[in-house]
C-alpha positions as CSV (number, residue, x, y, z in Angstrom):
1,X,321.8,217.2,71.5
2,X,325.0,216.6,72.3
3,X,327.9,218.9,70.6
4,X,329.8,216.2,69.3
5,X,326.8,215.2,67.0
6,X,327.3,215.5,63.6
7,X,325.8,214.3,60.4
8,X,328.0,211.4,60.2
9,X,327.2,209.7,63.3
10,X,323.8,210.7,62.6
11,X,324.0,208.3,59.6
12,X,325.9,205.8,61.2
13,X,323.3,205.5,63.9
14,X,320.7,205.1,61.8
15,X,322.3,202.7,59.2
16,X,323.2,200.5,62.6
17,X,319.6,200.0,63.5
18,X,318.6,199.7,59.8
19,X,321.0,196.6,59.6
20,X,319.2,194.5,61.4
21,X,316.3,194.2,58.8
22,X,317.3,196.0,55.7
23,X,319.9,195.8,53.0
24,X,321.9,199.2,52.9
25,X,323.5,201.5,50.3
26,X,325.6,204.7,51.5
27,X,328.0,204.9,48.6
28,X,327.4,204.4,44.9
29,X,326.8,206.3,41.5
30,X,323.3,207.4,42.3
31,X,323.7,208.6,45.7
32,X,326.8,210.4,44.8
33,X,324.6,212.2,42.0
34,X,322.0,213.2,44.4
35,X,324.8,214.6,46.7
36,X,325.6,216.7,44.1
37,X,322.4,218.4,43.7
38,X,322.4,219.8,46.9
39,X,322.8,223.5,47.4
40,X,326.2,224.7,48.4
41,X,324.5,225.9,51.7
42,X,324.4,222.3,52.9
43,X,327.8,221.3,53.7
44,X,326.8,218.4,56.4
45,X,324.6,216.2,54.5
46,X,324.4,212.4,53.6
47,X,322.2,209.7,52.2
48,X,321.3,206.0,52.2
49,X,319.2,204.0,50.9
50,X,317.5,201.1,52.2
51,X,315.8,197.7,51.0
52,X,314.3,195.3,53.2
53,X,315.9,191.9,53.6
54,X,314.0,189.0,51.4
55,X,312.0,192.1,49.1
56,X,311.7,190.7,46.0
57,X,311.1,194.0,44.2
58,X,314.3,196.2,43.6
59,X,312.7,199.5,45.3
60,X,314.7,201.5,47.8
61,X,313.8,203.5,50.6
62,X,315.7,206.8,50.6
63,X,317.2,208.9,54.0
64,X,318.3,211.9,53.5
65,X,320.6,213.2,56.1
66,X,321.1,217.0,56.7
67,X,322.7,218.5,59.9
68,X,322.0,222.4,59.4
69,X,323.5,225.5,61.0
70,X,320.4,227.2,61.8
71,X,316.4,226.8,61.1
72,X,316.8,229.6,58.1
73,X,318.3,226.8,56.3
74,X,315.4,224.5,56.2
75,X,313.9,225.9,53.3
76,X,317.2,225.2,51.4
77,X,317.1,221.4,52.8
78,X,314.0,220.8,51.4
79,X,314.7,222.4,48.2
80,X,317.3,219.6,47.9
81,X,314.7,217.2,49.0
82,X,312.6,218.4,46.2
83,X,315.3,218.0,43.2
84,X,316.0,214.2,44.8
85,X,312.1,213.7,44.4
86,X,312.4,214.9,40.7
87,X,315.4,212.5,40.1
88,X,314.1,209.5,41.5
89,X,311.7,207.2,39.6
90,X,308.2,206.0,40.9
91,X,307.3,204.4,43.2
92,X,310.9,205.3,44.9
93,X,310.2,209.2,44.5
94,X,307.4,208.5,46.8
95,X,309.7,206.9,49.6
96,X,311.9,209.7,50.8
97,X,312.5,210.2,54.4
98,X,314.2,213.7,55.5
99,X,316.1,213.3,58.9
100,X,317.2,216.8,60.0
101,X,319.0,218.2,63.1
102,X,320.0,222.1,64.0
103,X,323.2,222.9,65.6
104,X,323.5,224.0,69.2
105,X,319.8,223.0,69.7
106,X,318.8,226.3,67.7
107,X,315.1,225.1,67.3
108,X,312.0,224.9,69.3
109,X,309.6,221.7,69.9
110,X,306.8,223.8,68.3
111,X,308.9,224.1,65.0
112,X,309.9,220.8,64.8
113,X,306.2,219.5,65.3
114,X,305.2,222.0,62.3
115,X,308.1,220.7,59.8
116,X,307.4,217.1,60.7
117,X,303.4,217.4,60.4
118,X,304.0,218.9,56.6
119,X,304.1,216.0,54.1
120,X,305.2,217.9,51.1
121,X,307.8,216.1,49.5
122,X,308.4,213.5,51.9
123,X,308.1,212.3,55.5
124,X,310.2,214.5,57.8
125,X,312.1,213.5,61.6
126,X,313.6,216.6,63.3
127,X,315.6,216.0,66.2
128,X,314.1,218.0,69.2
129,X,315.6,219.9,72.0
130,X,317.0,217.5,74.4
131,X,316.3,214.5,72.2
132,X,319.0,211.8,71.6
133,X,319.5,210.2,68.1
134,X,317.7,206.9,69.8
135,X,314.9,209.0,70.3
136,X,314.7,210.2,67.1
137,X,315.0,206.6,65.5
138,X,312.2,205.3,67.6
139,X,310.1,207.7,65.9
140,X,310.3,206.5,62.6
141,X,309.3,203.1,60.9
142,X,313.0,201.7,62.2
143,X,311.5,201.8,65.8
144,X,310.8,198.5,67.6
145,X,307.1,197.8,67.1
146,X,307.3,194.9,69.9
147,X,308.0,197.7,72.4
148,X,305.1,198.2,74.9
149,X,304.2,201.8,73.9
150,X,304.3,201.1,70.5
151,X,301.9,198.6,71.2
152,X,299.6,200.5,73.0
153,X,299.6,203.2,70.1
154,X,299.7,200.9,67.2
155,X,298.3,197.3,67.5
156,X,295.2,198.2,69.3
157,X,293.7,200.1,66.9
158,X,295.5,198.4,64.1
159,X,293.3,195.5,65.5
160,X,289.9,197.2,65.8
161,X,290.6,198.5,62.0
162,X,291.0,194.9,61.0
163,X,287.9,193.7,62.8
164,X,285.6,196.1,61.3
165,X,287.1,195.9,57.7
166,X,286.4,192.3,58.3
167,X,282.7,193.0,59.3
168,X,282.6,195.1,55.9
169,X,284.1,192.5,53.6
170,X,283.1,189.0,54.1
171,X,285.9,187.6,52.2
172,X,288.7,189.2,54.2
173,X,288.9,186.0,55.9
174,X,291.2,184.9,59.1
175,X,294.4,184.3,56.9
176,X,293.7,187.7,55.2
177,X,293.6,189.4,58.5
178,X,296.5,188.0,59.9
179,X,298.4,188.7,56.7
180,X,297.6,192.5,56.8
181,X,298.3,192.5,60.5
182,X,301.5,191.6,60.1
183,X,302.5,193.4,56.9
184,X,301.4,196.6,58.4
185,X,303.6,195.9,61.6
186,X,306.6,194.9,59.4
187,X,307.9,198.6,59.2
188,X,307.5,198.6,55.4
189,X,306.2,201.5,53.4
190,X,305.3,203.1,50.2
191,X,305.4,200.7,47.2
192,X,306.9,197.9,49.3
193,X,304.1,197.8,51.9
194,X,301.4,197.7,49.0
195,X,303.6,194.9,47.0
196,X,303.0,193.2,50.5
197,X,299.6,193.6,51.0
198,X,298.0,192.4,48.0
199,X,300.1,189.3,47.4
200,X,296.8,187.6,48.4
201,X,293.5,187.5,46.6
202,X,291.7,191.0,46.4
203,X,289.4,191.4,49.0
204,X,285.8,191.1,47.8
205,X,283.1,194.2,49.1
206,X,280.1,193.4,50.8
207,X,276.7,193.8,49.1
208,X,274.6,196.7,49.8
């Protein structure tokens, strides 16, 4: 991790990447109110909210950033996340993302993995030792899904899942299959993803 990295640079990098596909809120009354919920120990924090371009709903993703002095501050950071979750209405309360970094690489890969594997309160991403910000971004929903690595890890299993679903559900026709594939690869999540998936007619279940 660069010694010059701070929460502002971290937030700016995510905002720049998100600007390709999302409308961005970085300062408004709601964000100010959510920031005020933070415990005094959290001194380097930020929030941005994203809504995908063309989204007909008014639901936003909330990205919570915290640049921590040590790993001991993580519980404090997650208490702030919990407070934010309580403040937001459904479905936005389920569309939260925590982006964290610890100064001076004072964190192990094992701890990063353990934190990220837990989904209490929200989805979490922690900057790992030796990782740069662009690497971190590429592990989030903002990653470019056209890259070969992502295609290998996501597209092929998704294709297989859709084909298996089509066999089980005769009403899942070719048009619906294409719609679901494009939507699942769109980078949307939460309520926005559900809304897009079910714009077409419901799937019919095959008879046993």
